[in-house]
Structure formats: structure tokens, C-alpha cells
N, CA, C and O atoms as a DFTB+ gen file, in Angstrom:
488 C
 N C O
     1  1      13.727       9.867       1.259
     2  2      12.473      10.302       0.675
     3  2      11.913      11.440       1.519
     4  3      11.967      11.426       2.748
     5  1      11.373      12.426       0.807
     6  2      10.793      13.585       1.485
     7  2       9.462      13.941       0.822
     8  3       9.270      13.745      -0.378
     9  1       8.567      14.460       1.627
    10  2       7.278      14.919       1.134
    11  2       7.038      16.324       1.661
    12  3       7.019      16.547       2.872
    13  1       6.855      17.277       0.743
    14  2       6.518      18.634       1.131
    15  2       5.023      18.659       1.435
    16  3       4.195      18.477       0.543
    17  1       4.692      18.884       2.689
    18  2       3.288      18.804       3.113
    19  2       2.452      19.970       2.592
    20  3       1.227      19.873       2.534
    21  1       3.094      21.057       2.219
    22  2       2.364      22.224       1.724
    23  2       1.936      22.042       0.269
    24  3       0.785      22.310      -0.077
    25  1       2.863      21.583      -0.589
    26  2       2.540      21.498      -2.016
    27  2       2.482      20.069      -2.558
    28  3       2.140      19.875      -3.725
    29  1       2.808      19.065      -1.739
    30  2       2.722      17.677      -2.173
    31  2       3.873      17.184      -3.019
    32  3       3.793      16.093      -3.583
    33  1       4.945      17.954      -3.126
    34  2       6.104      17.517      -3.901
    35  2       6.799      16.378      -3.165
    36  3       7.152      16.504      -1.992
    37  1       6.990      15.267      -3.868
    38  2       7.612      14.068      -3.314
    39  2       8.985      13.934      -3.957
    40  3       9.103      13.914      -5.183
    41  1      10.030      13.842      -3.125
    42  2      11.381      13.785      -3.683
    43  2      12.174      12.641      -3.076
    44  3      11.951      12.229      -1.938
    45  1      13.104      12.145      -3.875
    46  2      14.046      11.114      -3.443
    47  2      15.245      11.192      -4.372
    48  3      15.102      11.342      -5.585
    49  1      16.441      11.087      -3.776
    50  2      17.646      11.247      -4.581
    51  2      17.601      12.573      -5.320
    52  3      17.344      13.615      -4.718
    53  1      17.848      12.537      -6.618
    54  2      17.795      13.745      -7.454
    55  2      16.462      13.896      -8.172
    56  3      16.349      14.704      -9.093
    57  1      15.455      13.136      -7.769
    58  2      14.174      13.121      -8.477
    59  2      13.076      13.830      -7.696
    60  3      13.091      13.885      -6.467
    61  1      12.132      14.365      -8.443
    62  2      11.001      15.076      -7.875
    63  2       9.734      14.667      -8.628
    64  3       9.723      14.604      -9.858
    65  1       8.671      14.390      -7.876
    66  2       7.365      14.109      -8.466
    67  2       6.375      15.094      -7.860
    68  3       6.219      15.154      -6.641
    69  1       5.709      15.863      -8.712
    70  2       4.745      16.865      -8.271
    71  2       3.325      16.358      -8.498
    72  3       3.091      15.585      -9.427
    73  1       2.362      16.782      -7.657
    74  2       0.971      16.354      -7.846
    75  2       0.406      16.718      -9.220
    76  3      -0.517      16.064      -9.705
    77  1       0.948      17.745      -9.838
    78  2       0.462      18.197     -11.153
    79  2       1.032      17.385     -12.317
    80  3       0.677      17.630     -13.470
    81  1       1.907      16.429     -12.031
    82  2       2.593      15.693     -13.101
    83  2       1.636      14.890     -13.976
    84  3       0.662      14.292     -13.518
    85  1       1.971      14.913     -15.254
    86  2       1.324      14.079     -16.258
    87  2       2.296      12.948     -16.601
    88  3       3.435      12.947     -16.134
    89  1       1.858      12.007     -17.399
    90  2       2.725      10.891     -17.794
    91  2       3.997      11.404     -18.459
    92  3       5.082      10.889     -18.185
    93  1       3.888      12.398     -19.318
    94  2       5.073      12.935     -20.015
    95  2       6.102      13.483     -19.030
    96  3       7.304      13.390     -19.280
    97  1       5.644      14.055     -17.910
    98  2       6.562      14.599     -16.911
    99  2       7.358      13.489     -16.231
   100  3       8.552      13.646     -15.973
   101  1       6.701      12.374     -15.943
   102  2       7.394      11.229     -15.332
   103  2       8.417      10.666     -16.314
   104  3       9.542      10.348     -15.928
   105  1       8.033      10.544     -17.571
   106  2       8.976      10.041     -18.581
   107  2      10.186      10.965     -18.702
   108  3      11.309      10.489     -18.867
   109  1       9.973      12.279     -18.624
   110  2      11.082      13.236     -18.682
   111  2      11.944      13.181     -17.424
   112  3      13.160      13.363     -17.493
   113  1      11.320      12.933     -16.283
   114  2      12.054      12.866     -15.010
   115  2      12.972      11.652     -14.960
   116  3      14.049      11.705     -14.366
   117  1      12.548      10.563     -15.581
   118  2      13.297       9.309     -15.528
   119  2      13.726       8.887     -16.927
   120  3      13.243       7.888     -17.461
   121  1      14.623       9.647     -17.507
   122  2      15.095       9.371     -18.862
   123  2      16.050       8.187     -18.931
   124  3      16.362       7.708     -20.022
   125  1      16.514       7.710     -17.786
   126  2      17.540       6.658     -17.767
   127  2      16.956       5.245     -17.844
   128  3      17.673       4.281     -17.576
   129  1      15.722       5.100     -18.190
   130  2      15.055       3.800     -18.331
   131  2      14.930       3.038     -17.014
   132  3      14.704       1.828     -17.023
   133  1      15.072       3.727     -15.884
   134  2      14.909       3.060     -14.601
   135  2      13.441       2.822     -14.276
   136  3      13.111       2.034     -13.390
   137  1      12.572       3.504     -14.994
   138  2      11.137       3.346     -14.770
   139  2      10.579       2.449     -15.878
   140  3      10.984       2.549     -17.036
   141  1       9.652       1.578     -15.507
   142  2       9.085       0.674     -16.509
   143  2       7.563       0.713     -16.468
   144  3       6.956       0.858     -15.407
   145  1       6.968       0.582     -17.635
   146  2       5.523       0.478     -17.721
   147  2       5.125      -0.839     -17.067
   148  3       5.623      -1.898     -17.449
   149  1       4.244      -0.780     -16.097
   150  2       3.878      -1.956     -15.320
   151  2       2.503      -2.476     -15.727
   152  3       2.338      -3.665     -15.998
   153  1       1.503      -1.569     -15.769
   154  2       0.136      -1.963     -16.117
   155  2      -0.472      -0.864     -16.988
   156  3      -0.305       0.322     -16.706
   157  1      -1.171      -1.261     -18.036
   158  2      -1.896      -0.310     -18.875
   159  2      -3.295      -0.871     -19.131
   160  3      -3.459      -1.842     -19.870
   161  1      -4.289      -0.256     -18.519
   162  2      -5.683      -0.667     -18.676
   163  2      -6.527       0.545     -19.050
   164  3      -6.899       1.334     -18.182
   165  1      -6.823       0.692     -20.302
   166  2      -7.629       1.812     -20.803
   167  2      -7.110       3.128     -20.259
   168  3      -6.048       3.589     -20.677
   169  1      -7.832       3.744     -19.338
   170  2      -7.463       5.063     -18.820
   171  2      -6.438       5.020     -17.700
   172  3      -5.848       6.050     -17.373
   173  1      -6.209       3.850     -17.101
   174  2      -5.263       3.703     -15.996
   175  2      -3.914       3.200     -16.503
   176  3      -3.842       2.212     -17.233
   177  1      -2.854       3.890     -16.106
   178  2      -1.476       3.515     -16.452
   179  2      -0.663       3.486     -15.160
   180  3      -0.744       4.411     -14.352
   181  1       0.116       2.427     -14.965
   182  2       0.970       2.318     -13.789
   183  2       2.410       2.089     -14.225
   184  3       2.699       1.233     -15.060
   185  1       3.307       2.879     -13.637
   186  2       4.739       2.710     -13.849
   187  2       5.367       2.180     -12.567
   188  3       4.908       2.482     -11.466
   189  1       6.413       1.391     -12.723
   190  2       7.125       0.789     -11.591
   191  2       8.555       1.311     -11.588
   192  3       9.199       1.416     -12.632
   193  1       9.034       1.635     -10.397
   194  2      10.386       2.153     -10.231
   195  2      10.988       1.541      -8.975
   196  3      10.391       1.614      -7.900
   197  1      12.161       0.942      -9.103
   198  2      12.865       0.413      -7.938
   199  2      13.942       1.410      -7.530
   200  3      14.679       1.928      -8.369
   201  1      14.022       1.672      -6.213
   202  2      14.969       2.653      -5.693
   203  2      15.955       1.946      -4.773
   204  3      15.568       1.378      -3.752
   205  1      17.215       1.985      -5.136
   206  2      18.316       1.474      -4.317
   207  2      18.077       0.058      -3.809
   208  3      18.511      -0.288      -2.711
   209  1      17.402      -0.749      -4.586
   210  2      17.127      -2.145      -4.247
   211  2      16.437      -2.283      -2.888
   212  3      16.491      -3.344      -2.267
   213  1      15.789      -1.208      -2.429
   214  2      15.133      -1.221      -1.129
   215  2      13.644      -0.898      -1.223
   216  3      12.831      -1.470      -0.497
   217  1      13.295       0.013      -2.116
   218  2      11.910       0.450      -2.267
   219  2      11.431       0.220      -3.693
   220  3      12.209       0.248      -4.647
   221  1      10.136      -0.006      -3.806
   222  2       9.477      -0.058      -5.107
   223  2       8.378       0.994      -5.081
   224  3       7.563       1.034      -4.160
   225  1       8.364       1.841      -6.097
   226  2       7.288       2.816      -6.256
   227  2       6.395       2.373      -7.391
   228  3       6.880       2.011      -8.463
   229  1       5.093       2.398      -7.165
   230  2       4.119       2.250      -8.240
   231  2       3.474       3.616      -8.412
   232  3       2.846       4.137      -7.489
   233  1       3.630       4.186      -9.586
   234  2       3.144       5.529      -9.877
   235  2       1.970       5.379     -10.834
   236  3       2.136       4.939     -11.972
   237  1       0.773       5.752     -10.360
   238  2      -0.452       5.479     -11.111
   239  2      -1.067       6.762     -11.662
   240  3      -1.137       7.793     -10.993
   241  1      -1.507       6.649     -12.915
   242  2      -2.132       7.771     -13.615
   243  2      -3.514       7.369     -14.099
   244  3      -3.749       6.216     -14.461
   245  1      -4.427       8.336     -14.101
   246  2      -5.741       8.151     -14.699
   247  2      -5.924       9.265     -15.714
   248  3      -5.848      10.444     -15.368
   249  1      -6.165       8.895     -16.971
   250  2      -6.299       9.884     -18.052
   251  2      -5.124      10.867     -18.051
   252  3      -5.318      12.079     -18.144
   253  1      -3.914      10.333     -17.947
   254  2      -2.665      11.104     -18.010
   255  2      -2.330      11.858     -16.722
   256  3      -1.211      12.353     -16.589
   257  1      -3.271      11.963     -15.760
   258  2      -3.036      12.712     -14.527
   259  2      -2.544      11.803     -13.408
   260  3      -3.054      10.696     -13.233
   261  1      -1.554      12.269     -12.650
   262  2      -1.057      11.521     -11.504
   263  2      -2.172      11.364     -10.471
   264  3      -2.847      12.336     -10.130
   265  1      -2.361      10.153      -9.979
   266  2      -3.382       9.875      -8.968
   267  2      -2.794       9.312      -7.686
   268  3      -3.222       9.685      -6.594
   269  1      -1.810       8.410      -7.803
   270  2      -1.315       7.707      -6.621
   271  2       0.153       7.353      -6.776
   272  3       0.615       6.997      -7.861
   273  1       0.877       7.457      -5.668
   274  2       2.222       6.899      -5.556
   275  2       2.163       5.902      -4.400
   276  3       1.853       6.275      -3.269
   277  1       2.459       4.650      -4.685
   278  2       2.501       3.635      -3.632
   279  2       3.955       3.268      -3.381
   280  3       4.725       3.057      -4.318
   281  1       4.321       3.194      -2.111
   282  2       5.697       2.888      -1.715
   283  2       5.700       1.546      -0.996
   284  3       5.024       1.367       0.017
   285  1       6.468       0.613      -1.532
   286  2       6.624      -0.720      -0.946
   287  2       8.083      -0.934      -0.600
   288  3       8.971      -0.357      -1.227
   289  1       8.326      -1.763       0.394
   290  2       9.677      -2.256       0.617
   291  2       9.881      -3.459      -0.292
   292  3       8.926      -4.168      -0.608
   293  1      11.111      -3.692      -0.712
   294  2      11.356      -4.827      -1.614
   295  2      11.177      -6.156      -0.897
   296  3      10.989      -7.184      -1.549
   297  1      11.232      -6.158       0.407
   298  2      10.931      -7.369       1.179
   299  2       9.653      -7.095       1.953
   300  3       9.439      -5.974       2.413
   301  1       8.811      -8.091       2.102
   302  2       7.480      -7.872       2.659
   303  2       7.151      -8.781       3.835
   304  3       6.054      -9.336       3.890
   305  1       8.067      -8.945       4.768
   306  2       7.707      -9.740       5.926
   307  2       8.547      -9.356       7.124
   308  3       9.652      -8.833       6.982
   309  1       8.017      -9.619       8.299
   310  2       8.760      -9.452       9.526
   311  2       8.602      -8.100      10.180
   312  3       8.121      -7.142       9.575
   313  1       9.018      -8.046      11.429
   314  2       8.939      -6.828      12.231
   315  2       9.832      -5.712      11.681
   316  3       9.487      -4.533      11.765
   317  1      10.979      -6.095      11.119
   318  2      11.876      -5.079      10.564
   319  2      11.175      -4.309       9.449
   320  3      11.293      -3.087       9.366
   321  1      10.445      -5.024       8.590
   322  2       9.702      -4.378       7.504
   323  2       8.645      -3.440       8.076
   324  3       8.523      -2.298       7.634
   325  1       7.882      -3.916       9.056
   326  2       6.843      -3.072       9.655
   327  2       7.453      -1.814      10.259
   328  3       6.949      -0.711      10.050
   329  1       8.541      -1.981      11.009
   330  2       9.188      -0.827      11.638
   331  2       9.737       0.145      10.602
   332  3       9.587       1.358      10.744
   333  1      10.364      -0.381       9.575
   334  2      10.955       0.480       8.548
   335  2       9.876       1.256       7.796
   336  3      10.044       2.447       7.534
   337  1       8.787       0.607       7.450
   338  2       7.702       1.279       6.734
   339  2       7.044       2.333       7.627
   340  3       6.740       3.433       7.167
   341  1       6.830       2.005       8.879
   342  2       6.224       2.973       9.802
   343  2       7.158       4.164      10.061
   344  3       6.693       5.296      10.202
   345  1       8.455       3.914      10.123
   346  2       9.410       5.016      10.280
   347  2       9.403       5.922       9.055
   348  3       9.475       7.144       9.181
   349  1       9.317       5.323       7.873
   350  2       9.232       6.122       6.649
   351  2       7.944       6.937       6.649
   352  3       7.958       8.124       6.325
   353  1       6.834       6.303       7.012
   354  2       5.550       7.011       7.074
   355  2       5.654       8.198       8.033
   356  3       5.191       9.295       7.723
   357  1       6.250       7.977       9.174
   358  2       6.421       9.056      10.159
   359  2       7.267      10.191       9.578
   360  3       6.946      11.363       9.771
   361  1       8.346       9.848       8.867
   362  2       9.215      10.882       8.279
   363  2       8.509      11.663       7.168
   364  3       8.885      12.795       6.865
   365  1       7.487      11.052       6.566
   366  2       6.702      11.737       5.525
   367  2       5.560      12.564       6.122
   368  3       4.817      13.215       5.388
   369  1       5.420      12.540       7.456
   370  2       4.379      13.336       8.104
   371  2       3.224      12.507       8.638
   372  3       2.243      13.066       9.130
   373  1       3.320      11.192       8.553
   374  2       2.262      10.322       9.054
   375  2       1.041      10.301       8.148
   376  3       1.038      10.874       7.058
   377  1       0.009       9.627       8.628
   378  2      -1.243       9.588       7.872
   379  2      -1.941      10.927       8.064
   380  3      -2.258      11.308       9.191
   381  1      -2.181      11.640       6.974
   382  2      -2.751      12.981       7.041
   383  2      -3.473      13.328       5.754
   384  3      -3.237      12.733       4.702
   385  1      -4.363      14.310       5.864
   386  2      -5.026      14.895       4.700
   387  2      -4.456      16.286       4.496
   388  3      -4.185      17.018       5.449
   389  1      -4.281      16.632       3.219
   390  2      -3.733      17.927       2.840
   391  2      -4.602      18.524       1.735
   392  3      -5.490      17.858       1.203
   393  1      -4.339      19.774       1.398
   394  2      -5.117      20.420       0.328
   395  2      -4.890      19.744      -1.015
   396  3      -5.785      19.767      -1.860
   397  1      -3.725      19.144      -1.245
   398  2      -3.366      18.513      -2.519
   399  2      -3.687      17.017      -2.561
   400  3      -3.645      16.415      -3.634
   401  1      -4.011      16.395      -1.399
   402  2      -4.288      14.954      -1.360
   403  2      -4.146      14.406       0.040
   404  3      -4.401      15.123       1.007
   405  1      -3.742      13.146       0.175
   406  2      -3.566      12.547       1.491
   407  2      -2.501      11.456       1.460
   408  3      -2.102      10.971       0.401
   409  1      -2.056      11.085       2.667
   410  2      -1.079      10.018       2.842
   411  2      -1.688       9.021       3.811
   412  3      -2.248       9.401       4.840
   413  1      -1.574       7.731       3.473
   414  2      -2.142       6.704       4.346
   415  2      -1.308       5.434       4.295
   416  3      -0.555       5.202       3.349
   417  1      -1.457       4.624       5.324
   418  2      -0.830       3.312       5.360
   419  2      -1.855       2.306       4.864
   420  3      -2.979       2.257       5.363
   421  1      -1.471       1.518       3.898
   422  2      -2.350       0.486       3.348
   423  2      -1.843      -0.865       3.836
   424  3      -0.710      -1.253       3.550
   425  1      -2.679      -1.567       4.563
   426  2      -2.308      -2.894       5.054
   427  2      -3.292      -3.905       4.488
   428  3      -4.469      -3.921       4.849
   429  1      -2.788      -4.744       3.598
   430  2      -3.614      -5.774       2.981
   431  2      -3.273      -7.108       3.644
   432  3      -2.324      -7.785       3.249
   433  1      -4.051      -7.472       4.644
   434  2      -3.791      -8.693       5.416
   435  2      -3.905      -9.928       4.542
   436  3      -3.102     -10.854       4.656
   437  1      -4.900      -9.941       3.672
   438  2      -5.119     -11.104       2.807
   439  2      -3.933     -11.335       1.865
   440  3      -3.487     -12.469       1.688
   441  1      -3.430     -10.257       1.266
   442  2      -2.298     -10.373       0.339
   443  2      -0.959     -10.431       1.078
   444  3       0.046     -10.870       0.519
   445  1      -0.954      -9.988       2.333
   446  2       0.250     -10.075       3.131
   447  2       1.275      -8.984       2.880
   448  3       2.475      -9.251       2.940
   449  1       0.841      -7.773       2.602
   450  2       1.794      -6.682       2.406
   451  2       1.258      -5.380       2.974
   452  3       0.061      -5.235       3.220
   453  1       2.159      -4.446       3.177
   454  2       1.833      -3.085       3.576
   455  2       2.508      -2.128       2.611
   456  3       3.560      -2.426       2.044
   457  1       1.886      -0.978       2.438
   458  2       2.489       0.064       1.609
   459  2       2.055       1.420       2.132
   460  3       1.065       1.544       2.853
   461  1       2.810       2.422       1.755
   462  2       2.429       3.805       2.006
   463  2       1.819       4.323       0.716
   464  3       2.387       4.153      -0.362
   465  1       0.665       4.954       0.829
   466  2      -0.044       5.454      -0.348
   467  2      -0.157       6.971      -0.266
   468  3      -0.660       7.525       0.712
   469  1       0.322       7.624      -1.312
   470  2       0.175       9.065      -1.461
   471  2      -0.858       9.286      -2.560
   472  3      -0.596       9.010      -3.730
   473  1      -2.028       9.782      -2.182
   474  2      -3.114      10.041      -3.134
   475  2      -3.145      11.519      -3.488
   476  3      -2.959      12.376      -2.625
   477  1      -3.380      11.810      -4.754
   478  2      -3.426      13.186      -5.248
   479  2      -4.855      13.522      -5.634
   480  3      -5.516      12.743      -6.321
   481  1      -5.338      14.688      -5.193
   482  2      -6.677      15.150      -5.585
   483  2      -6.697      15.540      -7.050
   484  3      -5.664      15.787      -7.672
   485  1      -7.911      15.585      -7.578
   486  2      -8.044      16.129      -8.936
   487  2      -8.400      15.158      -9.978
   488  3      -8.533      15.525     -11.145
């Protein structure tokens, strides 16, 4: 996984997600049915994508506009998970603010999980 810190383009494998993406762009990017509609609540739509049986992406839209990409590990416990998620965060540039949005580590102690969150402005 790579994140272009200048323009916010997020890439993995042969796929690319841009901050300007609309729902139609995600559907066109993932024509192989690997992406599934996860949650649909009025203006909010979330798609779920599993990558190499290791990561889960939740891609969230508000009124058709990309708002958030959340990155989870498929397993959610132990020091190995913490280290792997922190190493991924570091490779993405760490927790930072950019002109196009920000990247942060989300730790939900009550729910017992951590994720990397890429937020898009706009």
C-alpha cells in the first residue's frame, strides 16, 4: 500500500483510489466484484474490500463523494497486529495533515480494534 502525500492518491496492487473519487469511480475501479456494499444509510454509503486475506478496507462516501478510507487488519489482537498496523502507518507517512485531508490512527479501546483512517477534505 502506498499513499502519495502530495495529491492523496492511495494505491495497492493494481488499484488506485483518488480523493476526488465518486461512487461510480470505485465501482469502475473494482469491476471484478471484489468490493461489496457494506452499509447504506441515506447519504452515507460504505463499501468493503478485502485485500490478500490480510487487510480490510472500508471506503465511505457522503452524497457520492469519497470521505474516508479505513484500513483494518483481518485479525485484531496481539502485539503482532499492533506492530504491523504501526509499520503500515509509518510507511504511509505517519499521522499527518495534508492539503487534501489527513491520516490518523484510530484506536477504539472499548471495541477492541485499531485502524488507519485516511480522511478526505471536501
